[in-house]
C-alpha positions in Angstrom: 6.1 24.0 -41.9 6.1 21.0 -39.8 9.1 20.2 -37.6 10.7 16.8 -38.3 11.0 14.7 -35.1 13.3 11.8 -34.6 11.1 9.3 -32.8 14.0 7.5 -31.1 15.3 10.8 -29.7 11.8 11.8 -28.6 11.3 8.6 -26.7 14.7 8.9 -25.0 14.0 12.5 -24.1 10.6 11.6 -22.6 12.2 8.7 -20.6 14.9 11.0 -19.3 12.3 13.6 -18.2 10.2 10.8 -16.4 13.3 9.4 -14.7 14.4 12.9 -13.6 10.9 13.6 -12.2 10.9 10.3 -10.3 14.3 11.0 -8.9 13.1 14.4 -7.7 10.1 12.9 -6.0 12.3 10.3 -4.3 14.7 13.0 -3.1 11.7 14.7 -1.4 10.3 11.5 0.0 13.5 9.7 1.1 16.2 12.3 1.2 17.5 13.0 4.6 20.9 14.3 5.6 23.4 12.1 7.5 22.9 14.4 10.6 19.1 13.9 10.5 19.5 10.1 10.3 22.0 10.1 13.2 19.7 12.3 15.3 16.7 9.9 14.7 18.9 6.9 15.5 20.1 8.5 18.7 16.5 9.5 19.7 15.3 6.0 19.2 18.2 4.6 21.3 17.4 7.0 24.1 13.7 6.1 24.0 14.5 2.4 24.1 17.0 2.9 27.0 14.4 5.0 29.0 11.8 2.3 28.4 14.0 -0.5 29.6 15.1 1.5 32.6 11.4 1.9 33.7 10.6 -1.7 33.1 9.3 -3.5 36.2 11.0 -6.8 37.2 8.6 -9.7 36.9 10.1 -11.6 39.8 11.6 -14.4 37.8 15.4 -14.6 37.5 16.9 -14.5 34.1 13.8 -13.0 32.4 13.3 -9.3 32.0 
């Protein structure tokens, strides 16, 4: 025998599966812990400070 399928429920189930799969992909792509974000932010700050510390003065006052 053929199983009777409620089309509305089938559409909603498919939409839920697609949304769940998209969420899983986004977690992989964008998901980082707070500690990882802080570490990256601190690394960027250190690199910027090191770069500005090594900058040569161009001889003009008020301009760096």
